[in-house]
N, C-alpha and C positions, 0 to 999 in steps of 0.2 A: 585615552589617546584617540584622536580623531583619525579616520581612515578614508579610503577612496573606494566608492562603489562604481563598478564599470562592467561592460560586457566581458564575459570570461575569455581568457586566452587559452584555456585548457582544451585539449582535445578529449574525445570520449574516454580513452584509456586513463588519462590523468584525472578527469572528473570522477570517474568510478573509484579510482584509487583514493582520491581525497575524500570522497564521501565516507569511506570506511573509518576515517579518523575522527568524525564528529559524533558526539552524543546526540541521540535522537534521529540518527540517519534512518531513512526508510526507503522502500521501493519507490514511493511517489516522488522523491527527489533524484532518483537515478536518471541518467542520460537516456537509457533505453526506454523507460516509461514515458518520459517527456516526448520522445520522438514517436512512440506508439499513439499517444493522444493526438498529436498533430496529424498523424496518418488517418485517424478516425474522422477527422474533419471538425470544423467549427472553432478550432483553437490555433493561435500562433504561440510562439514560445520565446522567452528571453531567459538566458542563463547568465546570472550575474555573480561576480565574486567581490568580496570586500577585503581590502588589504590595509594593514597597518604597517608603516615603515617598509612596504614592499612584501610583507609576509601575509600569506593567506590566513585570515582569521574568521571568515564567514563566507557563505555561499547560499544562493537561492535559485531554484528553478521556478519560473513564474509563467503560468498559463495566462494568455492574453486574448481577449475578445475586443475588437476595436469597433467603435461607432464609425459611421461614414464621415468622410470629409475631415478626418483627423480631430474629431470632437470628443475624444476621450474613449471611455469604455470600461471594461472589467480587467483588473489585474488580480489573479488568484494565486496565492502561495499556499500550497497544501503540504503540511508537515515541514514547515520552514519558517523563517530562514535558519539555516544551521549556523551555530556560533561555536568557536573553539573554546575548549575548557579554560576557565579562568579569565574569560573576556566578558566585559559587560555587553549585553545584547542591545541596550538602548541606542548606541551610535549607529548600528546597522539598521535598526528600525527607523531611525530618523533619516538615514540616507535613502531608504526605500520610499519613505513618505515624500521626500523631496523629488526623487527620481520619477515617480508616477504622478505626484501631485502637479508638477509643472506641465504635464501633458494632459491633465484633466481626467485622470483615471480614478475610478472608485477602487480602492485597494482593500482586498479581503485576505485575511491571514488566518490559517488554522495552525497554531503553533506546534513546534516539534517536541516540546517538553511539557511536563505536567505542572511545573512551578513558574511558568512564564507570567510575570506581572504585566499589567497594561502599561505600555510605553507612552510618553507624552505624545499628544497628537492623535492617539488611537482611542477607541472606546470598545467595550464589549459589544459583540454583534447579536447577542441573545441566542446563541446556539451552542450547546455543550460540545466539548472536545471529543475526539475519537476515543473509543474504548475497545481494548482488546486484551490479550495476555501474551506474555513472553515466557518461553521455556528455555532455560540454559541447557544446551545439548553438548557441553563439553565433558560431563561425566562419562564413564564407561557405559556401553549399551546395556549391560546387565543392570546397572544401577538405574538407568533411565526407565527400564522396564519395570523394575520394582516400584518406582515412583508413580506409576499409573494407578488410577483408581481401580480397585479390585474387580468390580464388575466389568469395567472397560477392558481390563487385562484378560479376564476370563473369556470375553467375547473374542478378543484377539487370538487367544490360544486355540479356541475352537475353530475360528476361521483358518488359521494356519494348518490345522490338522485335516479339516474337512472341506474347506471353502474353496474360493475361486483361485485360479492361477493368475499371477500378476506379472505383467511384462511392462517394459517402459523405459524411462529416462529419455535417451535420445531418439528412440525408434517409434514412439507411439503418439506423437503430437497430433497427427492427422486423425487418428482414431479417437483420441481424447476429444478433440474439437467437434467432431461429428456427433459423438454421443452427448457431449455437453450441450450442444446446440439444440439437439432433439429434446433434451430434458427441459431446457429453458422454454422452448416453444410449447411443449405439451402441458407444462405447469403454469404457463403465463407468468414466469418469475421476472419481476423487474430488477434489473441489475446494470450497473455501469461496467461490470467485468464481462464484457461480451466476447464471443469467439473471435470476432475481428480484432479486438484489442489484444487478446492473448497471442494471436498469430502475429500481429505487428510487434509485440513485445519480444517474441522469439526472434523475429527477423532483425531487430535492431540491437539485440543483446550481443555483447562480446562473447566469444565461444565459452569462456570459463564461467560466464554468468548466465547462460541461457536457461530458461525455465525447463523444468524436468517434468514430463507427463508420464502418468502410470495408468494403465487400463487393466481392469479385472475381467476375467472371462470364466464362465461356468458352462460346461456342456456346449461349447462353441457359441455361447451367447455373451455379449458384452453386458456386464451387470453393474459397472461403476467405473469411475475414474477420478483422478486427482492431479492437480498441477501445482508444483512448487516453484515459486519465483525466487531468484537469488540476487543479492545486492550487497555490496560492502562485505561485512563480516557475518551477515545474517541470511536468513531465508524466510519466506512467508507462504503459508497455506493459502493460496490465492483463489483457487476454484476447485470444486469437487461436485460430484453427483453420484446417485446410486438408484438403481431400479428397486422395486418392491422385492424381487427375488434376491437381489444383491443385499438389501438390508437384513433379510432373514439369515443370510450367510455371514454376516458381520463384515461385509465388504469395506465399510467406512473405516473401521478400526484397522483392517489389514492394509488398506491403501495408505492411510496416514502414517502408520508405523513404518511401512516400507519407505515412504518418502522422507520421513524424519531421519531414519537411519542412513539413507543415501546422502542427503545433504550434509549430515554430520561427517560422514566419511570423505566427502569432497571439501571439507574445510569450514563449513558454517559453524559458528559458535552459538547461535541462538536461533529459535524458531518463533516467528510471530504467528499467532493463530488466525490472523486475518479478519478480526472483528469479533468481539465478544462483549456485547453491551447488555447489562442486566435489564435495561428498560426496552431495548429494541430488538434484540436477537430473539427469534422464535425459540420457544422452549426446547423443542427437540434438537435444534442445532446447538443451543446453549449447553444442554446436558452432554451432548457428544463432545464438544470442545473442552468442557470442564474436565472431562475424563482424563485428559492428558496432564492436568494439574500444572499448568503454567501460572505465572504470577500476574494477576490482573493489573491493568493500568488504565487511567483515563487522562488524556492530555488536557491542557488548559483550554478554556472556552475560546471560540473564535473571536477575532478582533477585526475592526474595520476602521478605515480612514476615508472620509468623504472628500476631503480636499476642497479647493475653491470653486470647482466647476459645478454650477447648478444642475447640469445633466447627470451628475454622479448620483443624485437622489433618485432619479428615474431608473438608473441602472441598479441601484440598491433594491428598489421595489421589485424589479424583475427577478433579481437574484433570490430574494426572499420567497417569491412565488415558486420559483424552480426548486429550491430547497425543501419547501413544504411538501411538494409532490415526491421529491426524492426520499424524504424521511419515511415514506411508506414502504420502502424496499428493505428487505432483511439484511443484516450484516453478519 
């Protein structure tokens, strides 16, 4: 059945509620995340929905960078479009190709699912899909704790007996951002998850979906922090840091476990570990995240559609250069 792609008529509350009903839903397709990226600068935003016989069967949040004089630009769909269960994704991909192609845009898509086939009019962009791991957090807390890797759980046990005091959720965002910013500056860590983005995400989130920040202190010194983002039915371990003293105390395990339990108690059904790529994630971070024993996944490779505009090829080359630099950042 063919449908109609158009700018969404949903408000933020309805968009976030609809997001929860789609397989492959992620933070990157949430209303709050899109608004936060616009606040950072450099991006415009289009939110589109796809309806068949008036029923919502697809949606896409599209980040847009325009060339001057209306000459096209980049349309970037990260972890989308989202397609309702049982519906063929090909029609919405075709509608997106027409929607941006007639305006001369280079359309780049990082699919939301692992089994996305290349739709007509698109081609592989030569970049692997996002890799991470998901943990089902619906079991009882005791069962979740038993499921942790033994060494990870032992470090957690020791941290809870002897380690730092953890405060947070609604109260510690400013302290978390200050410590996280210092950590990034001191280590010269390249990341798109900046303190400014996290502050904007908090500002734009609905109250029941606001990020939760936790800070660990030992002997009046901040030794680590973690921030959990929330969307739909899930949560994501979005940012974290620890000092050398904190790592010796097991602060990473204590913070992640505290955040995991808290988002579970607030209704989240799963936790995304926020990037776990066997090829790109540094060994120490990879070992830490693997200790939670989530189920690894890798999404389908990125897709592209050049369209009829000759300038789209220039945009594509610029995107390729930017991504080559970004691939040096840890996930």
